[in-house]
N, C-alpha and C positions, 0 to 999 in steps of 0.2 A: 415022672408025674408027681411023686411025693415031694421031690425037691421044689417043683413049681408051686405046689400047694403050700409048702413051708414058707417059700419066699413071699407068696401072696399074703399069708397070715402075718408074716413078719412086717411087710409093708403096711398092712392094715393097722397093726398094733402101733407102728411108728406114727402113722397119720393120726390115729385116735389120741395117742399121747401128745402129739403136737397140738391138736385141736383143743385138748383139755388144758393146755398151758395158756391159751388165749384168755385174757381177762374179760372179753366180751362173749355174748351168747353166739354160737355158730349154729346155723340151721339150714336144712334143705327140706323144701316142701314140693309136692307135685302141683300140677296146675289147678287142683281143687283146693289146695291149701292144707292137705294132709301131710303130717310129718314123715319124712323119709330118713332123716339123719339129724343128729344134734350132739353138742358136746355136754360135758357135765355141768356147765354153768346154768343150763336151762332147768334141770330138776333141782339144782341147789338153790336157785332163786325162787322158783315158783312153788316148791314144796310137793310137786307131783312126782311120782315114780316114773322110771323109764317105761314100765309096762303101761301106765296110765297115759303117758304122752304118746306112746305108740298108737293108741286108739283115738287120739284127739285131733281135731282140726285146729289150725292156727287161730282162727277167729274166736275159739272158745276161751282164749286167754285175754279177751278184751270185752269191754262193756260200753254201751251207749255210743257217744260220738267217737270214741277211740276205735271201736269195732268198725265204724263206718270209714274212718281214716285208713285202717289197714286193708279193708276190703277194696277201697279205691286204689290203694298203693299196689296191691296184687294185680289188679286189672291193668294198671298203668305199666307195670313192669312187663307183663306178658305182651303188651301192645308196643311199647317203646324200647324195651330192653333193660331199663334201669329206673330206679326211683329212690328218693330219700324222704322219709317222713318221721314225724314224732307221734308217739302214742304211749298211753300208760298200760303196762302189763298188770293184770289183776291176779294176784297169787292165790293159792289154795286157801290160805287163811284170811283172804279179803283185803290185803294190802294193795295199794295202787302205786306202782313204781314207774316213773317216766323213763322212756328209752328212745333212742334214735335208731331207726331201722334203715339199713342200706341193703338193697337187693339187686341182683342181676338175673337175667333169664338164662336157663340151661336149655340147650337145643340138641336134637339128634343130628345125624349126618345130613339129613335133608333140610335142616334149618328150622324144623318144627319145634316150638317150645315144649319142653317136657317137665319143666318145673322152675323153681326159684332157689338160688343159693345166696346166702347173705349173713350179715352179723347184726346184732342188736346191742347197742352200748348204753349202759346205765348213765343217765344224764341228771341224776338227782342233784349232785353238787353244782352242776352248771345252772340248773333251774333255780336253785337256791341263790346262786350268785346273781342271776338275772332278776329274781324277785327282790333281792337286797338292793340292787341298782335301781329298780323301779321305785322301791320305798324311799331310797335316798333321793332320787330325782323328784319324787312327790314332795318330800320334806323340803328340798331345795326350792322347788317352785313355790311352795307355801311361804317359805321364808322370804323369797324375792317378792312375792305378791304383797306381803305385809309391808315391805319397804318400797312398794311401787317400782320394782326393778324387773325389767324384761330381758330376755335373751335374744340375740340376733346372730346370724351367720351370713356373710357375703361370700358367694362362690365367684371367684374372679374369672373362671373359665366360661361358665354359663351366664355370667352377669345377672345372677338371681340372688335374692336375699330371703332368708327364712326367719320368721318371727314367731315367738310364742304368743299366746293369747294376751299376756300382760303387756307386751310391746304394742300389740294392736290396740288395746284399751288406752294406753298412754297417748296414742295419736288420734283417738276418737273413732277408730274403725271397729266395725262388728267383726266377730271371729271369722276368719277366712276372707275378709273383704279387701285387705291390703294386696295390691297387685304384685308386690314382691319383685320388682324390676328396678334396674338402674339405667339411667338414660345414657351413660357413657360406657365405653368398653376399653378403658385404659389407653395405653399408647398405641394399640392396634386399631383404635376406632377410626372410621373413615366418614367422609361426608355423606355417603349413601347408605351407611349402616342403618340409619334410622328409617329407611324406606322399606316397606313390606316386601319380602322376597328379594332383598338385595343380594347381589352375587358376592363371592369371596372378595376380600379386600385387595386392592391393587396397591403394591408398595409405593407407586408413584403418587398416590392420593392419600397415603396414610398421614394422619395428624395426631398430635398429642391431645388427648381428651381427658377430662376429669371423670371420676366415678361420681355420678350425680344421681342420688336416689329420687325415685318417682313418688312424691308425697302428695300429689294432687293439690299443689299450692298451699299445703297446710303449714309450711315453713316459709316465713318471709324471705324474699329473694336475696336480700343482703346476708341473712343468716345462712341460707342454702349455699351461696357462693363460698362463704368461709368454711362451712362444713366440708364441701367438696375439696377445697384446697388442702384442708388438714388431713382428710382421708387419703388424698393423692400423695401427700408428703409422707405419711406413715407407710404407704405401700412402697414408695420409692426408696425410703431410708431404712425401713424395718423398725422404726421407732414406735413406741406405743401411741395409739390414736386416742385423742380425747377432744371432745367438742361440746360446748354448751350452746343451745339454740332454743328459740321459741317455737311453740306449736299452737296453731289456731284450731281450736276444737270446733266441731260442727255447730255447737250451741253458742258460739261466739266467745267463749272463755279462752284465755290464753294461758298456756302452761310453759314452764321451763323444763327442758330435758337435758341431761348430761349423758352423752354416749362415750363409752370407752371400749377399746378393742386391741387385739394383738394380731399381727400378721403371721400366718403360717406358710411354710414353703414345701414344695414337692421334692422328690429325690434329686432333681437336677438343680435345686437351689432357687427355683423361680417361685415368686409368691403365687399361691393358688387359692387362698381364702383368708378372710378376716373374721374372727369370732369375738364377740364381746357382749356387754350388757348396756342397758340404758335405763336411767333412773329419773323419776320425777323429782326435780330439785326446786320446785316452785316456792315452797315454804322457805327453803334456805335462801333463795334469791330475794324473797320479800324481807327476810330478816336482815340480809345484807343492805338492802335499800333503806330499811328502817334505821339500821345502825349508822349508815352514811348520813341520813337525814338528821339523826340525833347528834352525830358528830358536827355537822354543819351548824345545827342550832346552838350547840354548846359553844362552838367557836364564835358564832355571831354574838351570843350573849356575853362571852368573855370580852369580845371587842367593845361591846356596848358598855360593859362594866368599866372598862378602862376609859371609855369616853365620859361616862358619868363621873368617874373619879376626877378626870381632868376638868370637866365642866364645873363640878362642885368646888374644886380647888380654886378655879379661876373666877367663876361668876359670883360665888358667895364672898370671896375675899374683898371685892370692891365695896359692896354695901356694908360689910363688917368694918372695913377701915374707915368708911364715912361715919358710921355710928360711933366708933371709938373716938374719932377726932372731935366730933361735935359734942360727945358726952364730956370729954375733957374740957372743951371750951365752955360748956354749960356750967361746969363746976367752978370755973374761974370767973364767969360773968353773970351767972344766975339769969341768963337770957332764955326765956321759955321757947323762943323761936328755934334755938339750937336743939332743944328737946324735941320739937316738932320734926326737925330734920332727922334726928335719931329714930323717932317713931316711924317715919316714912321708910328709912333704910331697913328697919326691922320688919316692917310690913312687906317690903320687897323681898327680903330673905324668906319670910314665911310663904309668900306666893311661890317663890322658886322651889322651896322645899316641897310644897304640895305638888308642883308640877313634876319634880324629880320622882316623887313617890308614885304619881300616876303613870309616868313613863316607865318606871321600873316594873310596875304591876302589869302594864301592857306587854312588856317583854316576856313575862313568865305565865301569863294567864292562859287558862284553857277554857274558852267560852262555853257556858252552859246555855245552849240556844233553845228558844221556844218561839212559836208564832207570836209576833208582836204587831199590833195595829199601829202602823207608822204615824198616821195623823194624830192619834191620841198622845203618843210619846213626844211628838214634836211640840204640841201645845203645852203639855205639862212641864216639859223641860224649859220652854220659853218663860213660863210663869215663875219658875224658881231660879232663873238666871237674871243677874242685874244687867238690864239692857238699856237703862236710861230712857231716852225718848225714841229709841229705835222702834220700827214698825215690822211686825211679822205678817207675811202673806203665805198662808198654808194652802197649797193647791193639791195636796195629796188626797186621792179618793179615799173615802171612808173604808172601802173594801180592801185596800192594799195592805198586805202584811209582809213581813220579812222574818226569816228565821234568824234571830239574833239573841245575844245576851243583853237583857234589858238594861242592866247597870252600865255595861260598856257602851251600848248605843247612846245612852243618855250622856255619857262623858263625851262622845263624839259630837253630839249636837250642841252641848254646852260649850265646848271649846270652839266650835265653828261660830256660834252666836257671839261669844265673848271676843273672839278674834276680830269679827266684823265690826263690833262696836268700838273696840279699843283702837283700831287702826283707821277709823273713818269718823266723819261727823256724827254726832250723837243722834241725829235724826235719820240715819241710814235706814233704808228699807231692805229687809231680808226675806227672800222667797224660798220656799221649799216645795218641790214638785216631783211628779213621777217622771222617770227617765225611760220612756217607752215601756217595755216590759223587762228591762234589764236592771233597774234599780231606781235611784232618786238623785236629785241635784239640790245643792244649796248655793244660792247666788245673792249678791248684794248690789246696791247702787253706789257703792263707794268709789274710791280712786283706783281700785284694781291692783293687779300685780304685773309689773313690766314683763313683757314676753321673754326678755333675756334672763329673767330670774325665775321663770316658772319651773325650770328643771331642778332648782335647788331649794324651793320653798319648804320642802318636807325634811330638809336636813336639820340636825340639831344646831341650834344657835342662830338660825335665820330669823331676823326681825327687822322691821322698819320703824319700830318705836323704841326710843331710848330706854323707856321704863319697862319694855317687854322682856320676858325671860328667854325668848327664842326657842321655846319648847312646845308651844301650843300646837303648831301644825305637825311637828314630829310625833306628838302624842296621838293626834288624829290618825296619822298614817299607821302607827303601830296598832291601834285599836281596830282599824279597818282591816288590816292584813291578818290580825288574829282571828277574824271571822272567815278568812279565805276570800275576802272581797278585794277590789282594787279602787284606787282613788286617783283622779287626775285634776289638773287645774287649767282653766282657760279664762277668757274674758266674757262677761255677761253682756246681754243686749244693751244694758245701760252703761257699759264701760267699767263695771265693777269686777269683782272676782267671782268666778263660778267654779264650784267643786262638783264633780260628777262621781258618784259612788256606784260602782257596778256590782250588783249582788248576784247576777246570773239568774234572776227570777226566784231567789230564795224566799 
């Protein structure tokens, strides 16, 4: 009998020693939650003595919502056999320490619950890591939000995509509004997969299909086709996915988005998801377009400068040679007629230089537009232009205005009037009228421009007058285009030239 007692006490001491080596709290409570057994970790952590714990109920170690969680866990264990929950233990000195509780039911021979046995693990470090991760995630989201960057994840098995709120905002969706589905199911997609309640795929009807996101037509179809192909390529090859595409916002605005992602694989080496980010790159795209426009403008201006240099070299050389020749002759003969020829050559050079300067200004000018009463500027320009015996018929309504640079528009009208007078009979009639609601026209009763030459009249050097500079119509076109307008030439009702300037209702 004494030997049995000794063995029992020895076993008990062994078990107690073993339980006290556990780094977690070990506990046994009855069905009412009263402590029946515990290891040294419980008094060490809580600050209560063994004697105090012996008279305490488990719920006394918890407060508020944590007590409610433990109470529910005890009830669940007694009903189902086990439970895992988290709650904060409140120590004797008032500290709250988070723990994870795992418990199972103890039963008698009849299977009736007699209590709960379990462990409680200190999860302070884990909770801190979780909080650190949440803080990091929050900072990351804030950083992404500042750069208009959203996070997305495509699950290739379920064919669903997850977006954060920034991604939804980039596409013009309200939080939670994006359906999160893709219209394709990869290489296992079948023709009937899109039908509600479709059965499992039949290998005989399987077709290759692209992963095609459901964007409610917010991406233009041509962009969406390209996005789908690039995503499919990334999934098939494992290469990094990147695609730039346009997004039509509900308010009509169009934004540019750049999506990037990497393919991840399961344990069998099959692609199971794509995760990535998408960023609003609208401003960058606009800068690219502006840079391209600037590049084209500079290239065009460089070409024009070369043309100017060639024209100046060629066109000024002829009157200069004439002036030099007749000046030498005048010195030998004292004939004033030779000096008149020199003067005419110099006048022609002066006119050409003026035209060159006007054309160069038209190339570089940035019009400062304002509402201009068209009828008024037509009349005042006519009055200050040498038009000999030509007649003006202004049929512009007094109420018609155009958004124009007044100085440049005056140059346009002056060149048109002068061109009509110089290339026709001095008694030519010039009419200016409204062109529907799109702009205005200028036409004359002169000889007109042959249809075969109408496509080239605005090129530098075009002229039908030996004394002309060939720059008048080129200047007109440059000044018109500087406003963002267009000009075309045709035949007037009287057989003369008709120029139509389309301002698009400016």
